[in-house]
C-alpha positions, 0 to 999 in steps of 0.5 A, a space after each residue: 487487504 488481501 481477502 480477494 486472493 482466495 478466488 485468485 488462488 483458485 484460478 492459479 491452480 488450473 495453470 500450476 506446474 506438476 507437483 515435484 517428483 522428488 519432494 512431497 508434502 504431508 499436511 498436519 493441522 494443530 492448535 498451538 498454545 500461547 503463553 496465556 493458554 489461547 490456542 491458534 489454528 495452524 497448518 503445517 506442511 512437512 516435506 517427505 523424502 529429504 536427506 537433511 534438516 530444512 528450515 521453517 517458513 512461517 506465514 501468519 494471517 487473519 484470513 480464511 485462505 490467503 497465507 493459510 495453506 489452502 493451496 499446498 506449497 508445491 502447487 502455490 506459485 508464490 513459494 513453489 520454487 522454495 518448496 521444490 528444494 525443501 522447506 517446512 511451511 507453516 500457516 497460522 491464523 492469528 487470535 480470534 480469526 477463523 479457527 483460532 481461539 481468543 479475541 481479534 484486535 485490528 493491528 493489535 499494538 505491540 506492547 508486550 516488551 513494555 508491559 509484562 503479563 500481556 500478549 501481542 503478535 510478537 509474543 504469539 510469533 515467539 511462542 509459535 516458533 518455540 513450539 515448532 522447534 520442539 515438535 516438528 521433526 527434521 527442522 534445522 533450527 532456523 525460521 523465516 517469516 513472510 507475508 503480504 498486507 496484514 500478514 506482511 505487517 505480522 512478519 514486520 512486528 515479529 522482527 522487532 523482538 525476534 525469537 533467536 531462531 528467527 533468522 530473516 523476514 520479508 514483510 511485503 506490502 506491509 501496513 505502515 502508519 494507518 493515519 499517515 499513509 496506508 489502508 485507512 487514511 492518507 495524510 489524515 484524509 479518511 479512506 471511506 469506501 475501503 475503511 467501511 468495507 474492510 472493517 465490516 468484513 473483518 469484524 462483523 463475524 469471526 470469518 470474512 463477511 461481505 457487506 450486503 450492498 443493494 446495488 452494483 455501482 456504489 458511487 451513488 450509494 456512498 453519496 446517499 450515505 451523507 455525513 459519516 455519522 450516518 454509518 453507525 446510525 443506519 448500518 453499524 450501530 456500534 458493532 464494528 470496533 474499528 469504525 468506532 475507533 475511526 470516529 473517536 480518533 479523527 486526528 493523529 492522537 496516541 491511539 494511532 501513534 501507538 499502533 504505528 510501527 514507527 513507535 515500536 520498531 527502530 533498528 532491524 534486528 534480523 535481515 529484513 526484505 521489504 517488498 512493495 508495488 508502485 501501484 499498490 492500492 492498499 499499502 503503497 506507503 508501508 514498505 517505503 515508509 518502514 524501509 526508510 525509517 529502519 534504514 536510519 538505524 541499520 548498523 548491521 546492514 540488515 535492511 533491504 527493499 524490492 519495488 515492482 510494477 504491481 498492485 497489492 500482492 500481485 507478485 503471488 501470481 503464476 504469470 504477471 506481465 500486465 497491470 491494467 493496460 500497462 505491459 511489463 514486458 516480462 513475467 515480473 512475478 516469476 522473476 521475483 519468486 525465483 531470483 529475489 525471494 527464493 535467493 533471499 531465504 535460501 541464503 539466510 536459512 540454508 546458507 546458499 549463495 554469496 549473500 551479496 544483496 543490493 540495498 534496493 532492487 527496483 523495477 523501472 517502468 517505462 523501460 521495463 528493466 530490473 535495476 539495482 541500487 546501493 542506496 534507496 532512493 539513489 543518491 545521485 539523482 538531480 532534483 528538478 522542479 516541474 512548475 505549472 504555468 499559464 494556459 495549462 502549461 508545465 515546464 522546468 522553468 519557474 513562472 516569471 509573472 510578478 502578479 500574486 494573482 496569477 492562478 488557476 481555479 476550480 469549484 469543488 462541490 461536495 454534492 458532486 465529488 470527482 470519482 476516483 475511478 471510472 464508473 461503475 465503482 464495484 464493491 471492493 472485494 468482488 469478482 468483477 471489481 477493478 479495485 486492484 488496478 485503479 491506480 493505472 486507470 486512464 485519467 482521461 475520464 476526468 481530465 476535462 471536468 471543470 473541477 479538475 485542473 490540468 497542466 501538461 508539457 510539450 512532447 519530450 525530445 529525449 527520455 526522462 528517468 525519474 527515480 526516488 521520492 516525488 514531492 508536490 509543493 502546492 501553493 493554494 487558497 480556498 474560500 472554505 475553511 478546510 480542503 482536500 488536495 489531490 495531486 497526480 503525476 501522469 505519463 501521457 502517451 503519444 496520440 498514436 503509439 505504434 508499439 502499443 496501440 491500445 495505449 495511444 493517448 493514454 494518461 498513466 498515473 505514475 504517482 498520486 496522493 491526497 492531503 487533508 488541508 487541516 493537517 498542513 501544520 500538524 497531524 496531531 493538532 488540526 486547524 482551520 484554513 483562513 479563507 483566501 489565504 495562500 498557503 504551501 502544502 507539501 505532499 509526498 506522492 511516494 517513490 517511483 522508478 519510471 522512464 518518461 519516454 521520448 515523445 511522451 508528455 508529463 501531466 499534473 492534475 489537481 482536484 479536491 475530491 476522490 470519491 468514495 475512496 476518500 470521504 467528502 471534505 465538508 470544506 467547512 471546518 468542523 473539529 471531527 468530520 465524523 460528526 459533521 452535519 449535512 449543512 456543513 457541506 458547502 462548495 468552495 473555490 480553490 485557487 492553485 497559484 503559478 507566479 514568481 512568489 507562489 510557484 506551484 511545482 512537483 520535485 522530480 529526482 532525475 537520473 543522468 542518462 
């Protein structure tokens, strides 16, 4: 989730600005006792030479480096602007991780408000704040909490049952529902390589431990693993609790539902700023999902969101002007750190500023401008349907073919799955891994494969601004009894782009998602697909704010594998894919329909120019 930032932050130090000349920080390391006696390792940076009490900024984390204060706050770009004016910075490891006592439980369910004499992350946060207020001198009695990824989820859960002194939180790239749309599953499709590597990294030892792969390019390695049942037989041997949970809970049962913030958070009880990235390769859904969920209950106007052109946590960096080959046109990280995050906490914790925050601040890709909105998604968008057509065409006009047999087809073979990014596919958390930027990778590497269907518009004669939720309505059939459907919305650059020559002909994926067909009616109660039957699959591709510029083309791609980030669907229905055998894996013919009765389209929320 954010282990990779240890190496990244070391690189950042080389280009940091000089330490503040007016405020210096002294570090203390303590073990803070919880209500059950377990002590948590905590680093505290206390500002010196300040004339008045200052607030506490808390970050909690399972990791050894990120959000643990290994970089002093006045040298850390992420919080340096706040450090210049004085905050007490507190970094704490959660139970069972690094130097903290107790047992680590992955995304420990928040139950203490329902079950007495127990603990969870919200009670540990409460107890930590109580201790800090009493033992750290010169605090002003106000606390804020922030974090990215797992630490972002920790900030989110603390807001549900907050200590009275907790005045504002910013959950950033927070984990949302881990079955519906974040880290471990997307619409029930299991995130194989990520789930394998992350669960081992967090649970094989108390510290962060990387799986010892025998080769650099892991596409063939994961393919040779075979059925998912071989993972425990060959490698884990029931020593990784989270992997066992994957295998024992293949559907959206009470295990996943109780872990989901949707089950224990409703109204925002304190001001909450969700932060996310359009190209977040790990937790793209969490900020969007939780903002929308909490917005339904926001009677106090406490719920806000910021979305930017970033991969997972990219906004922590010193200078962010590019992701992959896409150029942002400005330092978006500095803008976020100075004009959004700092302004947010300065108001709620120090009373600085007017507190007039827009509901949403969303960077607009394509035009490379920051935009503000009084609702998110904007209410004034006009929904237009982008239909697939014959001969690889794509347009806003519905198909008129009367024959129900008008379709495009391809053969999906689990023995030859479509890679989710170009090879080599490096280990997720490694020095040269391209994991962070794969969602912006040029899709030309697959657009001529026979198992990838592609449709494209003519060149646009004017700019097209799309802002809000992208939803695909796929009418499809399969000769199998289960299928995965991957849908991608792509911005195709002109053959020659004079402004950015390296982007000439580039196929930039601006929205994408996978859906496991067995869950088309229910994530709780899956069922086989009837071979040959045409069914509608509604697939949320998440939120964007993007200008398809004049001269560009819109493209839609569909496929039935995305390996190894998504496990191979056997395409023969078995109740639990984690128990599938080699003989269950079979090729299937997939048909995508484009006729008057079954018109496959992507719903685009289009803004008036």
